[in-house]
C-alpha positions as MATLAB code, in Angstrom:
seq = 'MAGELVDDRVIVDDPAEASGVYNRGFFGSPRSGGGLELNLLEAVYLVEGGRLDIRRRGRTVSARELFRAASASIDAFEIRYLVYRDLRSRGYVVEARGGPVDFQVYPRGGAPKKTPSKYWVRALSERAVFDLAELLGRAEEAAAVRKTLLLGLVDEESDLTYYSVREAHPRGHQPATLRKVDVVVHFLGDRAVVIDEVQAKALHEAGFFGKIVGRRLQLSLLETAYLLKAGLVEVRNADTDRPISLARLIKEAKAIQPDFELRLQAYEDLTGRGVISKTGFKYGSHFRAYEGDPETHHAKYLVHVVPKGHRGAWPEISRAVRLAHGVKKQILFGEVGPGVRYVKLERVRP';
ca = [
     137.911  -25.136   21.079;
     138.059  -28.656   22.687;
     135.154  -30.385   24.528;
     134.586  -33.722   26.216;
     131.730  -35.900   25.472;
     130.199  -36.901   28.723;
     126.872  -39.036   28.391;
     124.381  -36.669   26.712;
     126.709  -33.330   27.241;
     129.740  -31.822   26.000;
     132.038  -30.106   28.648;
     134.327  -27.298   27.662;
     136.832  -26.903   30.521;
     138.934  -24.188   29.250;
     137.552  -21.080   31.029;
     138.528  -18.488   28.434;
     137.281  -20.608   25.324;
     134.123  -21.343   27.258;
     133.612  -17.660   28.011;
     134.316  -16.733   24.387;
     131.798  -19.079   22.824;
     129.062  -18.156   25.333;
     129.520  -14.342   24.953;
     129.626  -14.535   21.215;
     126.435  -16.591   20.814;
     125.146  -17.799   24.406;
     125.784  -21.416   23.582;
     125.617  -23.665   26.547;
     125.386  -23.117   30.254;
     128.266  -21.618   32.335;
     129.607  -24.081   34.952;
     130.545  -22.872   38.561;
     134.316  -22.325   38.587;
     134.657  -21.801   34.869;
     133.867  -23.844   31.718;
     130.657  -24.617   29.830;
     128.356  -27.440   29.429;
     126.680  -27.851   25.861;
     123.847  -29.939   24.991;
     124.232  -32.057   21.899;
     122.083  -29.583   19.560;
     124.499  -26.910   20.262;
     127.501  -29.347   20.126;
     126.610  -30.615   16.715;
     125.945  -26.895   15.321;
     129.233  -25.838   16.730;
     131.178  -28.803   15.312;
     129.463  -28.122   11.786;
     130.708  -24.590   11.916;
     134.386  -25.648   12.760;
     134.321  -24.245   16.261;
     134.465  -27.275   18.336;
     136.463  -30.487   18.456;
     134.982  -33.354   20.512;
     136.822  -35.997   22.458;
     135.889  -38.898   24.572;
     138.441  -40.437   26.842;
     141.341  -39.094   24.754;
     140.001  -40.225   21.481;
     138.475  -37.884   18.935;
     134.580  -38.422   18.335;
     133.749  -38.861   14.677;
     130.757  -37.054   13.202;
     128.878  -40.304   12.985;
     129.422  -41.136   16.729;
     128.303  -37.757   17.493;
     125.019  -38.097   15.579;
     124.442  -41.521   16.998;
     124.955  -40.155   20.507;
     122.655  -37.218   19.711;
     120.046  -39.389   18.253;
     120.044  -41.762   21.100;
     119.483  -38.938   23.687;
     117.167  -36.534   21.837;
     113.852  -37.671   20.417;
     113.480  -36.773   16.732;
     116.887  -35.296   16.802;
     117.233  -34.622   13.222;
     113.863  -32.762   12.936;
     114.838  -30.636   16.003;
     118.287  -30.097   14.693;
     117.266  -28.765   11.498;
     114.894  -26.177   13.190;
     117.401  -25.243   15.714;
     120.252  -24.741   12.948;
     117.873  -22.617   10.904;
     116.742  -20.339   13.704;
     120.534  -19.886   14.792;
     121.487  -19.284   11.013;
     118.932  -16.395   11.283;
     120.715  -14.730   14.072;
     118.427  -15.779   17.133;
     119.544  -17.065   20.301;
     118.020  -20.360   20.888;
     117.588  -22.496   24.047;
     116.311  -26.082   24.166;
     113.367  -26.649   26.480;
     112.058  -29.627   27.904;
     108.155  -30.761   27.710;
     105.884  -29.864   24.801;
     107.804  -26.869   23.629;
     111.221  -27.660   21.996;
     112.802  -24.217   22.100;
     112.595  -20.693   23.479;
     113.876  -18.170   21.227;
     115.333  -14.598   22.082;
     114.970  -11.633   19.806;
     117.942  -10.691   17.793;
     120.315   -8.820   19.949;
     118.823  -10.368   23.159;
     120.317  -12.651   25.615;
     119.158  -15.064   28.294;
     118.609  -13.576   31.740;
     118.605  -10.299   30.225;
     115.747  -10.378   27.441;
     112.390  -12.016   27.515;
     112.249  -14.606   25.025;
     110.001  -13.798   21.847;
     109.037  -17.140   20.578;
     108.183  -20.631   21.868;
     109.001  -23.202   19.040;
     107.888  -26.613   18.289;
     109.691  -28.612   15.706;
     107.518  -31.081   13.700;
     107.870  -33.432   10.873;
     105.353  -32.795    7.950;
     104.225  -36.455    8.813;
     103.335  -35.518   12.426;
      99.691  -35.495   13.399;
      97.697  -32.268   13.511;
      96.075  -32.338   16.749;
      93.979  -29.163   17.084;
      93.223  -29.596   20.713;
      96.806  -29.796   21.665;
      97.591  -26.712   19.582;
      95.009  -24.647   21.307;
      96.455  -25.739   24.634;
      99.978  -24.672   23.627;
      98.783  -21.489   22.162;
      96.953  -20.520   25.319;
     100.018  -21.236   27.432;
     102.148  -19.028   25.262;
      99.761  -16.052   25.071;
      99.471  -16.284   28.882;
     103.263  -15.541   29.180;
     103.200  -12.956   26.252;
     105.144  -15.362   23.639;
     104.249  -16.213   20.132;
     103.867  -19.919   19.467;
     105.819  -20.926   16.248;
     105.829  -24.329   14.657;
     108.643  -25.466   12.559;
     107.477  -27.954    9.979;
     110.235  -29.835    8.176;
     109.313  -31.675    4.856;
     110.954  -34.651    3.463;
     113.591  -32.667    1.686;
     114.458  -30.903    5.040;
     112.971  -27.504    3.962;
     111.274  -25.539    6.724;
     108.007  -23.909    6.880;
     106.955  -21.931    9.921;
     103.585  -21.222   11.251;
     102.485  -18.968   14.108;
      99.607  -20.336   16.243;
      97.227  -18.072   18.137;
      93.764  -18.682   19.665;
      91.228  -16.534   17.613;
      88.195  -14.665   18.725;
      86.411  -13.618   15.648;
      83.825  -10.680   15.977;
      81.755   -8.884   13.594;
      79.521   -5.687   13.235;
      76.133   -7.367   12.717;
      74.019   -7.383   15.922;
      73.699  -10.832   17.412;
      69.930  -10.229   18.146;
      67.729  -10.396   15.231;
      64.169   -9.356   15.069;
      61.328  -11.809   14.000;
      60.177  -11.445   10.607;
      56.931  -12.876    9.182;
      58.329  -15.024    6.421;
      57.456  -18.275    4.809;
      60.467  -20.354    3.632;
      60.021  -23.106    1.216;
      62.327  -26.337    1.635;
      63.538  -27.547   -1.763;
      65.719  -30.579   -0.868;
      69.125  -29.264   -0.830;
      68.349  -25.656   -0.253;
      65.372  -23.262    0.484;
      63.817  -20.229   -1.004;
      61.638  -17.219   -0.056;
      59.243  -16.700   -2.886;
      57.380  -13.505   -1.843;
      59.413  -10.599   -2.906;
      58.624   -8.438    0.192;
      59.319  -11.393    2.574;
      62.502  -11.949    0.759;
      63.815   -8.393    0.996;
      62.804   -8.268    4.678;
      64.633  -11.397    5.669;
      67.888  -10.453    3.585;
      67.933   -7.133    5.305;
      67.385   -8.487    8.813;
      70.813  -10.201    8.765;
      72.219  -10.512    5.307;
      70.780  -14.059    4.964;
      70.748  -15.817    1.665;
      71.227  -14.407   -1.951;
      68.741  -12.444   -3.872;
      68.250  -14.166   -7.184;
      65.869  -12.304   -9.390;
      63.158  -11.476   -6.934;
      63.560  -14.534   -4.744;
      65.746  -15.212   -1.851;
      67.961  -18.425   -1.986;
      68.945  -19.862    1.430;
      71.180  -22.496    2.388;
      70.322  -25.186    4.479;
      72.353  -23.978    7.399;
      70.639  -20.457    7.238;
      67.265  -22.119    6.969;
      67.981  -24.364   10.142;
      69.354  -21.401   12.051;
      66.413  -19.145   11.205;
      63.850  -22.105   12.138;
      65.787  -22.913   15.277;
      65.605  -19.259   16.464;
      61.916  -19.034   15.757;
      62.515  -16.285   13.148;
      60.705  -18.070   10.126;
      58.248  -20.786    9.137;
      59.563  -23.478    6.836;
      57.223  -25.478    4.543;
      57.498  -28.134    2.107;
      57.725  -26.632   -1.377;
      55.544  -29.456   -3.069;
      53.003  -30.149   -0.342;
      53.102  -26.770    1.499;
      53.029  -28.685    4.939;
      55.148  -27.258    7.659;
      58.502  -28.784    8.449;
      59.888  -29.217   11.793;
      63.436  -28.348   12.930;
      64.183  -32.099   13.496;
      62.853  -32.970   10.178;
      64.755  -30.402    8.458;
      68.019  -31.386   10.136;
      67.300  -35.085    9.293;
      66.963  -34.239    5.726;
      70.007  -32.082    5.748;
      72.169  -34.873    7.495;
      71.098  -37.208    4.614;
      72.964  -35.138    1.999;
      75.666  -33.620    4.254;
      76.515  -35.896    7.243;
      78.477  -33.209    9.093;
      75.602  -30.916    8.926;
      75.108  -30.533   12.670;
      78.737  -29.864   13.194;
      78.550  -26.979   10.758;
      75.281  -25.796   12.117;
      76.951  -25.437   15.578;
      79.814  -23.369   14.058;
      77.384  -21.191   12.063;
      75.427  -20.446   15.257;
      78.502  -19.434   17.145;
      79.886  -17.329   14.323;
      76.415  -15.616   13.921;
      76.257  -14.955   17.711;
      79.604  -13.356   17.316;
      78.105  -10.883   14.821;
      80.076  -12.605   11.855;
      78.251  -13.063    8.613;
      78.961  -16.469    7.257;
      78.755  -17.846    3.830;
      79.760  -20.998    2.181;
      83.452  -21.442    1.688;
      83.026  -24.105   -1.046;
      84.955  -22.213   -3.707;
      87.988  -21.973   -1.342;
      87.730  -25.575   -0.062;
      86.572  -24.598    3.487;
      83.241  -24.646    5.134;
      82.829  -20.864    5.493;
      83.967  -17.607    4.285;
      83.155  -15.143    7.190;
      82.679  -11.303    6.985;
      82.807   -8.678    9.593;
      80.082   -6.696    7.949;
      77.778   -6.380    4.836;
      79.120   -9.001    2.498;
      78.122   -6.611   -0.352;
      80.609   -3.855    0.799;
      83.283   -5.954    2.780;
      85.701   -8.443    1.695;
      85.535  -11.811    3.856;
      88.249  -11.625    6.488;
      88.250  -15.371    7.297;
      88.176  -18.638    5.904;
      86.700  -21.007    8.571;
      87.144  -24.909    8.493;
      85.612  -26.698   11.328;
      86.211  -29.989   12.982;
      85.011  -32.076   15.991;
      86.663  -31.932   19.374;
      89.541  -34.532   19.429;
      90.135  -34.180   15.513;
      93.467  -35.369   14.506;
      94.429  -34.693   10.808;
      97.558  -34.526    8.399;
      99.783  -31.551    8.087;
      99.859  -31.573    4.281;
      96.062  -30.636    4.406;
      96.653  -27.789    6.775;
      99.503  -26.412    4.604;
      97.237  -26.483    1.546;
      94.637  -24.584    3.376;
      96.989  -22.026    4.824;
      98.501  -21.435    1.522;
      95.092  -20.927   -0.248;
      93.989  -18.569    2.453;
      97.236  -16.537    2.201;
      96.793  -16.618   -1.617;
      93.278  -14.867   -1.442;
      94.376  -12.452    1.374;
      92.277  -14.101    4.000;
      93.018  -15.566    7.576;
      92.337  -19.271    7.961;
      90.689  -20.352   11.024;
      90.255  -24.013   12.382;
      87.216  -24.226   14.734;
      86.985  -26.968   17.190;
      83.405  -27.738   17.931;
      83.014  -29.347   21.341;
      80.780  -28.100   23.472;
      81.145  -24.431   22.396;
      83.547  -23.481   19.494;
      87.219  -22.489   19.905;
      89.275  -21.092   16.999;
      92.913  -21.286   16.267;
      94.500  -19.126   13.423;
      97.605  -20.478   11.652;
      99.565  -18.191    9.616;
     102.722  -18.853    7.643;
     105.508  -16.570    8.790;
     109.344  -15.900    8.259;
     110.837  -15.563   11.626;
];
């Protein structure tokens, strides 16, 4: 099939050839009166497949010239092309889009103007910035029109990893309203403890707080701050037995854990959703989160929280997703703003 390179498009004039390539793969946009207009992603793909020869003003366009033309007209052409090429090779019909989404992808057997698209896809280099706020915005837009947002991450060896992105709304079975219990908690510096056996059992049963060690209840600083802030317990210094205020407790906690208030806000939000949160240290995250009793349920989520406006590195995200998948949990990234919003990233094979 012959095509003419005109600016950033390739024009196929022969109506029969244009109709054939469109009907067999829905490449390009049909022109009024016959013929077909291809973007340069489509043109490069068809040239690679031996289905298109390109000329410009009567002269054959070399592969190098075509690549230079494509790189000049399409931002991050090579990254986008690798994702486009991979999706096409998987049997999908792929249309390029403008704006923050690179492609819309139709289900196998589907067709433009006949079948709703299935995915919105962004093509990214592994060296791109992980922008949680931007991802939340794109996921929200995709969900509003019943699409799945996919990210195609291209590593430095041109291998691809796909991630689905959805806003998450974790929910648990634990009632958000807890009753007050008459408990004295002793502050030990980097944790706290309830020494009285009866009080320890009562507090633990009130919301699965802490961990029973022997006859005592060990509490994390997050649990202690949450309970004190909610007016559910009294906190005293373990050495002097003097009461400790919430402000003092938070100050002490921040001295050993600078992001303590960030974690506390997320802990409060998860607890308010009925989710039981425990440390995720062994999994490299802030929390492991349960929908029910941690002694009878497996943790459904790993939760890592960041401040609003956080921008990070994709290799770190890839590591977290891989680890969560390996231990059969979902990884949630929580954006702490005012309020907390969660995005779920899951490695998928489209």
